[in-house]
C-alpha positions in Angstrom: 0.0 0.0 0.0 1.4 3.4 -1.0 1.2 6.4 1.3 1.9 10.1 0.9 3.9 12.6 3.0 2.7 16.1 3.8 2.8 19.0 1.2 6.2 20.0 -0.2 7.0 23.3 -1.7 6.5 23.3 -5.4 9.2 24.3 -7.8 11.5 27.2 -6.6 10.7 28.9 -9.9 7.2 29.7 -8.9 7.0 33.5 -8.4 5.8 35.2 -5.2 2.0 35.2 -5.2 1.9 31.6 -6.6 3.8 29.6 -4.1 2.3 26.6 -2.4 3.0 23.1 -1.2 1.8 20.1 -3.1 1.5 16.3 -2.8 0.8 14.6 -6.1 -1.5 12.0 -4.3 -2.6 10.3 -7.5 0.9 9.8 -8.8 2.2 8.6 -5.5 -0.6 6.1 -5.3 0.0 5.1 -9.0 -3.5 6.3 -10.1 -3.9 5.7 -13.8 -7.1 7.6 -14.6 -7.3 10.4 -12.1 -5.0 13.3 -11.2 -5.3 14.1 -7.5 -3.2 16.8 -5.9 -3.3 18.1 -2.3 -2.2 21.7 -2.0 -1.3 23.9 1.0 -1.7 27.5 0.0 -0.1 30.0 2.3 -1.8 33.3 3.2 -1.6 35.8 0.3 -0.7 33.2 -2.3 -2.7 31.8 -5.3 -2.6 28.2 -6.6 -2.4 29.0 -10.3 -3.2 31.8 -12.7 -6.8 32.1 -13.8 -7.2 29.3 -16.4 -9.5 26.7 -17.9 -8.8 23.2 -19.2 -10.5 20.8 -21.5 -11.3 18.3 -18.8 -13.6 18.8 -15.8 -11.8 19.7 -12.6 -13.0 19.4 -9.0 -12.1 21.3 -5.8 -12.5 20.1 -2.2 -11.6 22.6 0.5 -10.2 20.7 3.4 -9.1 23.5 5.8 -9.1 27.3 5.8 -10.8 29.3 3.1 -10.0 30.2 -0.5 -11.4 32.9 -2.7 -12.6 31.2 -6.0 -12.6 33.4 -9.1 -14.8 32.1 -12.0 -16.4 33.8 -15.0 -19.3 34.7 -12.7 -17.1 36.6 -10.2 -15.4 35.8 -6.9 -16.9 33.6 -4.1 -15.5 32.6 -0.7 -15.1 28.8 -0.3 -14.6 27.7 3.3 -13.7 24.2 4.5 -16.1 21.6 3.3 -17.0 23.2 0.0 -16.9 20.9 -3.0 -17.0 22.6 -6.4 -16.9 21.5 -10.0 -15.3 23.4 -12.9 -16.7 22.2 -16.2 -14.4 21.7 -19.2 -13.8 24.7 -21.4 -14.3 28.5 -20.9 -17.2 28.2 -18.4 -14.9 26.3 -16.1 -12.2 29.0 -15.8 -11.0 29.4 -12.2 -8.3 30.7 -9.9 -7.9 30.0 -6.1 -6.4 32.6 -3.8 -5.9 32.4 0.0 -6.7 35.8 1.4 -7.1 34.5 5.0 -4.5 34.7 7.8 -3.8 31.0 7.9 -2.9 28.4 5.3 -5.6 26.7 3.3 -5.6 23.0 2.3 -7.4 21.9 -0.8 -7.6 18.9 -3.1 -7.9 19.3 -6.8 -8.8 16.4 -9.0 -9.5 15.7 -12.7 -8.8 13.2 -15.4 -5.1 12.4 -15.8 -5.4 11.6 -19.5 -3.2 13.6 -21.8 -2.4 15.6 -23.5 -3.3 18.3 -21.0 -4.2 21.7 -22.4 -4.8 24.9 -20.3 -5.8 28.3 -21.5 -4.9 31.5 -19.5 -7.4 34.2 -20.5 -5.7 37.0 -18.5 -2.3 36.6 -20.2 -3.7 35.2 -23.5 -1.5 32.0 -23.3 -2.1 28.4 -24.0 -0.1 25.5 -22.5 0.1 22.0 -23.8 1.6 19.1 -21.7 1.7 15.9 -23.8 3.5 13.8 -21.2 7.1 14.3 -22.5 8.8 17.5 -21.2 10.6 17.9 -24.5 7.3 18.5 -26.2 5.7 20.8 -23.6 4.9 24.2 -25.0 3.5 27.5 -23.6 2.5 30.0 -26.3 0.7 33.3 -26.7 -2.6 32.7 -28.4 -2.6 36.1 -30.2 -0.3 36.1 -33.2 0.9 32.6 -32.4 -1.3 31.0 -35.0 0.1 29.3 -38.1 -1.3 27.0 -40.7 -1.3 23.3 -40.3 1.2 23.0 -43.2 3.5 25.8 -42.1 7.1 24.6 -42.5 6.1 21.4 -44.3 7.2 20.5 -47.8 
């Protein structure tokens, strides 16, 4: 039986405002179909920039409170709240801890790839196909090209 340790600080490249601890619960338990991550979000930090994906995502607030931004506005989500973010634009979201104490949340979704996320505030799109050599982050505006661009 596999077990998980407590949250560890994510990559040191995360800028101030987006620092949190994470346990990749699904990966540690060798989940094949579901991505499950436990996050500890310090006061004043956000989990990710405002984004949407092309898979349904879920949020469970375990401790503390987070402010959830969606296309409809901002809503406080205290411990015990379970929320669903549908696939596509209507599921856009961002979690921010504006409280004085850390918040703990679980995010879960399909683990099938490739993973695609769109960041409306910065007009970016990211694609994670499963091999870091093929991962890309592009600006949507002006980044378009034809399917046959560069082909002979």
